[in-house]
Backbone as ProteinMPNN parsed JSONL, in Angstrom:
{"seq_chain_A": "XXXXXXXXXXXXXXXXXXXXXXXXXXXXXXXXXXXXXXXXXXXXXXXXXXXXXXXXXXXXXXXX", "coords_chain_A": {"N_chain_A": [[8.759, -25.211, -5.413], [7.713, -22.05, -6.841], [9.559, -19.343, -8.264], [8.917, -16.422, -7.026], [10.075, -13.794, -6.898], [10.698, -10.999, -8.528], [13.177, -10.941, -11.059], [14.207, -8.316, -11.981], [13.311, -6.545, -10.152], [12.051, -4.029, -10.533], [9.377, -4.005, -11.435], [6.033, -4.65, -10.626], [3.352, -6.431, -11.317], [0.874, -6.697, -10.134], [1.203, -4.674, -8.306], [1.324, -4.851, -5.637], [3.547, -5.06, -3.968], [4.909, -2.467, -4.223], [2.836, -0.984, -2.855], [2.923, -2.303, -0.326], [5.709, -1.729, 0.286], [5.529, 1.137, 0.586], [3.606, 1.542, 2.345], [5.263, 0.299, 4.615], [7.464, 2.182, 4.647], [6.131, 4.364, 5.385], [6.166, 4.269, 8.24], [5.378, 3.809, 11.75], [2.273, 4.771, 12.975], [1.059, 6.905, 15.522], [-1.465, 5.888, 17.453], [-4.112, 6.878, 19.278], [-6.411, 5.611, 21.772], [-9.504, 6.472, 22.755], [-10.614, 6.568, 26.188], [-13.123, 4.324, 27.448], [-16.371, 5.516, 28.235], [-17.627, 5.299, 31.382], [-20.384, 5.085, 31.836], [-21.993, 3.47, 29.864], [-21.006, 1.024, 30.535], [-21.67, 0.969, 33.158], [-24.524, 0.754, 33.101], [-24.895, -1.524, 31.664], [-23.961, -3.519, 33.646], [-25.845, -2.842, 35.772], [-28.277, -3.434, 34.47], [-27.843, -6.426, 34.147], [-27.702, -7.097, 36.879], [-30.316, -6.489, 37.524], [-31.744, -8.41, 35.919], [-30.984, -10.698, 36.947], [-32.131, -10.607, 39.517], [-34.947, -10.281, 38.921], [-35.088, -12.894, 37.47], [-34.792, -14.416, 39.84], [-36.809, -13.849, 41.495], [-38.991, -14.66, 39.984], [-38.446, -17.303, 40.004], [-38.687, -17.911, 42.814], [-41.152, -17.388, 43.425], [-42.678, -19.297, 41.743], [-41.73, -21.612, 43.208], [-42.97, -21.321, 45.398]], "CA_chain_A": [[8.338, -23.847, -5.365], [8.034, -21.199, -7.828], [10.317, -18.147, -7.924], [7.915, -15.314, -7.09], [10.674, -12.542, -6.884], [11.146, -10.434, -9.868], [14.634, -10.637, -11.055], [14.671, -6.921, -12.361], [13.135, -5.855, -9.007], [11.405, -2.833, -10.68], [8.005, -3.857, -12.079], [5.385, -5.532, -9.882], [1.972, -6.277, -12.091], [-0.167, -6.246, -9.285], [1.149, -3.281, -7.532], [1.206, -5.075, -4.022], [4.786, -4.856, -3.483], [5.018, -1.225, -3.982], [1.999, -0.576, -1.885], [3.587, -2.754, 0.759], [6.867, -0.862, 0.597], [4.974, 2.658, 0.691], [3.138, 1.236, 4.031], [6.42, 0.135, 5.557], [8.195, 3.232, 4.659], [5.441, 5.578, 6.134], [6.566, 4.148, 9.764], [4.34, 3.573, 12.399], [1.587, 6.03, 13.316], [0.547, 6.768, 16.923], [-2.928, 5.883, 17.587], [-4.713, 6.984, 20.7], [-7.749, 5.251, 22.014], [-10.2, 7.189, 23.911], [-11.19, 5.64, 27.161], [-14.301, 3.922, 27.217], [-16.975, 6.097, 29.394], [-18.241, 4.336, 32.529], [-21.932, 5.153, 31.72], [-22.562, 2.226, 29.131], [-20.665, -0.204, 31.306], [-22.385, 0.931, 34.45], [-25.701, 0.392, 32.753], [-24.845, -2.915, 31.551], [-23.892, -4.112, 35.043], [-27.318, -2.6, 36.575], [-29.236, -4.334, 33.646], [-27.585, -7.838, 34.407], [-28.157, -7.335, 38.3], [-31.89, -6.621, 37.582], [-32.253, -9.411, 35.128], [-30.864, -11.83, 37.744], [-33.142, -10.392, 40.464], [-36.2, -10.836, 38.205], [-35.331, -14.412, 37.516], [-34.819, -15.323, 41.201], [-38.018, -13.486, 42.108], [-39.934, -15.503, 39.325], [-38.256, -18.629, 40.477], [-39.052, -18.02, 44.164], [-42.884, -17.289, 43.374], [-42.908, -20.501, 41.141], [-41.572, -22.724, 43.968], [-43.646, -21.168, 46.694]], "C_chain_A": [[8.65, -22.971, -6.504], [8.786, -19.76, -7.427], [9.402, -16.974, -7.844], [8.502, -13.956, -6.984], [11.034, -12.152, -8.3], [12.663, -10.153, -9.715], [15.127, -9.087, -11.357], [14.358, -6.156, -10.921], [12.407, -4.406, -9.256], [9.92, -2.831, -11.012], [7.48, -5.031, -11.183], [3.774, -5.409, -10.603], [0.919, -5.938, -11.247], [-0.129, -5.066, -8.386], [1.497, -3.577, -5.877], [2.558, -4.836, -3.428], [5.024, -3.414, -3.302], [4.078, -0.597, -3.085], [2.548, -1.008, -0.554], [4.844, -1.958, 1.333], [6.344, 0.693, 0.974], [4.188, 2.539, 2.17], [4.136, 1.307, 4.927], [6.951, 1.462, 5.755], [7.444, 4.37, 5.423], [5.982, 5.482, 7.642], [5.293, 4.044, 10.504], [3.608, 4.87, 13.038], [1.07, 5.828, 14.782], [-0.898, 6.844, 16.778], [-3.34, 5.947, 18.974], [-6.166, 6.53, 20.697], [-8.321, 5.923, 22.979], [-10.741, 6.176, 24.81], [-12.512, 5.574, 27.206], [-15.188, 4.666, 28.508], [-17.571, 4.995, 30.143], [-19.706, 4.285, 32.31], [-22.449, 4.01, 31.031], [-22.17, 0.976, 29.949], [-21.317, -0.253, 32.471], [-23.998, 0.499, 34.285], [-26.041, -0.959, 32.255], [-24.807, -3.795, 32.87], [-25.346, -4.099, 35.755], [-28.212, -3.529, 35.768], [-29.104, -6.078, 33.953], [-28.09, -8.019, 35.861], [-29.825, -7.319, 38.314], [-32.469, -7.797, 36.955], [-32.209, -10.77, 36.247], [-32.003, -11.717, 38.992], [-34.367, -10.813, 39.945], [-36.29, -12.234, 38.12], [-35.436, -14.952, 38.653], [-35.97, -15.046, 41.674], [-39.146, -14.442, 41.455], [-39.827, -17.141, 39.876], [-38.846, -18.926, 41.982], [-40.511, -18.108, 44.272], [-43.387, -18.54, 42.726], [-42.84, -21.498, 42.077], [-42.293, -22.493, 45.43], [-45.011, -21.631, 46.701]], "O_chain_A": [[9.717, -23.088, -7.106], [8.557, -19.189, -6.361], [9.145, -16.543, -8.968], [7.752, -12.98, -6.964], [11.588, -12.91, -9.096], [13.271, -9.529, -8.846], [16.246, -8.69, -11.032], [15.096, -5.234, -10.572], [12.19, -3.676, -8.288], [9.259, -1.798, -10.894], [8.102, -6.069, -10.959], [3.095, -4.398, -10.428], [0.126, -5.035, -11.511], [-1.1, -4.553, -7.831], [1.85, -2.717, -5.069], [2.585, -4.369, -2.289], [5.363, -3.079, -2.168], [4.5, 0.394, -2.489], [2.653, -0.16, 0.332], [4.992, -1.619, 2.507], [7.028, 1.312, 1.789], [4.237, 3.452, 2.994], [4.129, 2.092, 5.876], [6.948, 1.942, 6.888], [8.083, 5.23, 6.03], [6.227, 6.527, 8.243], [4.218, 4.182, 9.921], [4.226, 5.82, 13.518], [0.706, 4.723, 15.184], [-1.477, 7.699, 16.108], [-2.936, 5.116, 19.788], [-6.998, 6.913, 19.875], [-7.751, 6.027, 24.064], [-11.24, 5.122, 24.413], [-13.174, 6.598, 27.037], [-14.809, 4.469, 29.662], [-17.953, 3.941, 29.634], [-20.241, 3.244, 32.692], [-23.415, 3.473, 31.573], [-22.926, 0.008, 30.028], [-21.607, -1.354, 32.938], [-24.622, -0.016, 35.213], [-27.151, -1.482, 32.352], [-25.618, -4.703, 33.05], [-25.897, -5.102, 36.208], [-28.873, -4.374, 36.372], [-30.071, -6.839, 33.977], [-28.829, -8.971, 36.113], [-30.484, -8.062, 39.042], [-33.56, -8.221, 37.336], [-33.095, -11.615, 36.378], [-32.655, -12.702, 39.339], [-34.91, -11.755, 40.52], [-37.27, -12.848, 38.543], [-36.118, -15.974, 38.732], [-36.429, -15.935, 42.391], [-40.047, -14.937, 42.133], [-40.742, -17.936, 40.091], [-39.378, -19.995, 42.281], [-41.054, -18.821, 45.116], [-44.499, -18.925, 43.086], [-43.718, -22.358, 42.016], [-42.215, -23.272, 46.38], [-45.683, -21.555, 47.73]]}, "name": "protein", "num_of_chains": 1, "seq": "XXXXXXXXXXXXXXXXXXXXXXXXXXXXXXXXXXXXXXXXXXXXXXXXXXXXXXXXXXXXXXXX"}
C-alpha cells in the first residue's frame, strides 16, 4: 500500500483534506424537515382505490 499521508501535514495538492477538515470543524447543523401535508397522500390513496374499483368493475363486466 502506498503512504498517502503527507509527512509535513501542511500541503494537500487536491485541497480535499482541507475541505474535509473545514466541514468537520463546522459541526453538525440542525436540519428540520417540514411535515408532509396529508393532501397529496390522501389523493394518492383515493386514486389507488378508484383504480382498483375500475379494474374490478371491468373484470366483473368481462366475466358477466
